N, C-alpha and C positions, 0 to 999 in steps of 0.2 A: 827399266833395262839394267840388269847388273853389269860389272865390268866384263866378265866372261862372256856375255851375250855380246857385247860390244866387239870383244876380239873376235868371236866367231863370226859376226857380220862381216868385219873386215877382211877376214881370210876368205870368206865366201865370195866377196867382191874381187879379191885378187886372183881367185880361180876363175871367176867369170871373166876378168881381163885376160888370163891366160888362154882359156878356151876361144875366146872371141878373136884375141890376136888383132889381127890387121884391121878388121871391120870396127873394133871399138877404137882402135888408133886413129882410124880416118875421121871418126866423129867428133873427136876431140878439137882439132883444129877448127872446125866449124862452129863448135860450142864458144870456144875462144874468141874467135873472130865476131861473133855475134855480140858477146860482152863488151869487146872492144870498141865495135861499132856504135853501141849505146852510150859511149862515153860514162861519164858518173852515174847515169840512170841504170846501167846495168849492173853496177855494184849496189845501188840502192834497191834494185828490184830483188837481188839474191839475198842481201841482208832483211829485206822486209818479208820474204817468204820465210827466211829462218826464223824471225821473230814471231810471226803468226802460227807457223805450224809448231814450233817447240813449245809455244804457251799452250797449245792443244794436245800437248804430251807425245808428239811425234818425236822418236829419238834423235838428239842433235847428230849423233853418229852420221845419219844420213847426209846432212847439209856438209858436216864437217870432211866426208870423204869427197863429196863433189867439189868443195873448196880446194881440197889437194890435189884434183885433178885439173881444175881450171886455173888455180892462181898459185900453184906450188906451196912449198911448206911453209915460207915466212909469209907470203902474201896471204896464204889460206889461213894461217893461224890468226894474222891480225884481224881478217875478215871476220871470223868465226868470234873471237874475242870481242869484237864491236857488236856483232849480232848477240851473242849471249848476253853481254851486260845490258843491251838494250831490252831484251826477253826479260832479263831478271828486274830490271826497273818497272817495266809494264806488268808483270806478276805481282810484284809487291804492291804496286799502286792499286790495282783490280782488287786484291785481297783487302788492303788497308780501307778503300774506299767503299767496295761494294759488297765483297765477299765474305766479310770478317765472320758474320753468324755461321754460314755455311761452313766455313773453315774450323771454326770453333767446334760446330757438331762433328766434323770430321775426325778432330783431333780426340774428342770424347770417345769415338768409337774405336780409336787405334792407340794401344798403350805404347807401343814404340815411338811414334811420333809426339805423343804427349811427353813422354819423358825426354825426348829430344828438345822440346819447347822448353822445357822445365831448366835443362842443362845450358841451353843457349841463353835464356834469362839471367842466369847466374853468372856465365862465364864470357858472355858477349862475343867480341869479335874472334878470340881464338877459336871457339866452337863453331862460329859460323864458317870460318876459313876451313876448319877441319871437315865440315860437312861437305864442302864444296870439292875436297879431295876424294870422297868416298863415291861409289857408283849410284847414290841414292838420285833419282830423276831431278834435275836442277829446277825443273817448274814445280815440283813439289815441295822443295825447300822455300824458294820464293813465296809461294802461296802461304805455307806455314809461317815464316817469318814475318810475311806482311801481317798476320793477324795477331802478332804479339807487340810488345813495347819497344822493337828494335828500332832504332834510328836509321835513316836511310843511307846516309853517308857510308857508315861502318858497313852496313849490310852491303853496299855496292862494291866497296874495296874488298870485302871478302870474297865476293864473287869471282875475283881473280884467280881463286883457286882452282877453278876450273881449267885454266890455261894449260897445265900438264897434259890433262886427258885429252882436250882439243888438239895439242900439239900431236900425240900419238894418232889420233883419228884422221888428222889431216894428212899426216905422213903415210897413212893406209892408202889414201887416195892418190899421193904423189907415187908410190910405189906401183899402183895398179896402172898409173899413166906409163911409166917407164917399163913396166913388164909387157904391157901392149905395144909400145914402142918398139921394143927389142925384137917380139915375136913377129913384127911385121916388116923390120928394117934390120935384122941382126946385124949384117956387116957394118953398120954405121955406129954400133955402140960397143963400148968395151966391156968385157965380161968382168974386168976388175970393178969397173963403175957399178955395174948391176949388184955385184957381191957385196961391195960396200954399201950400197943403197939398203939391200934386204938387210945386211948385218946392222946397220944404223937403226932400222926398224925393230929388229927383234931386241937390241941394246934399250931402246926406248920402253918396249914393252915390259923387260924385266925391271927397271928402274921404277916405271910407273906402278906396276904390282906390289914393289916393295913399299913406295909411298902410301898406296891405297891401304896396304895391310896396318901400316904404322898409324895412319888417320882412323882406321876403323878400331883398333885397339884403344887410342886415346879416348876417342868418342864414346866407346863401351863403358870405359871406366868412369867418364863424365857421367853418363846416363846412370850408371848404377849408383853412384853417389848424389844424385838428384834428390831433393826430399819430397 
C-alpha cells in the first residue's frame, strides 16, 4: 500500500465516522471499556493482533487508525510503535532463519528490491532508515533485510523510521473519533477545537508527504549508484 492509498483509506474512515456519527461514537466507549477491563492483556491482545496481521501484509494503517480511536494520539502511536518493532523483529527472524532461500528467489525476480538490497548492503543504517520513511510495505522491507547480512540491532533501530507515518495514521483515528463525538453531541465540543484538530492532521500530512518525497529521492539516488 503506497502513501496516497493510506491517506485515501484514512479519509474514507473519516467520512464513515461523519456519516455514522452518533452510532460510531456510542460504540467507542464500549470498546475502550473492554480494553480497560482486560488490564494489560487488552493491550497485549491488540499488539499481538497487529504483529500477526501486519506480518501477513495486512496494512498497518488499519491498526493505526484503530489505535488512534482507542488510545488517542500519543498512546496510540506508542502502542503502534511497539507493535511495529515487534513485527519487524519477527519478520527479520523468520527471513533470516527460515525464509532466506524464498526471499532470495523473490529478489532475483524483482529488480527494484534487488537494487534496494545492494544499496542497503553498501550504505547500511542510513538506507534502512530511509526505507522506513517511504511507503514500501514494512513487512516487505523486513523480510528483504532479514535475508541480507544486515545486523539485527541497526535494523531494529532503523525501524523507528516508521514512527512519522504511524503518527499520522493514528491521528486519522483520533480525528475520526472526535468527529463522531462532535456529530453526536455537538453542543459539548468547541468548533475551535475541532478546527484545530483537523488542521493538525492536515499539517501532519503535508510534513509527512515532504519527508517521504525527500526519502524517496535519496533512496533512488542510492539505488542508481549501487553496483
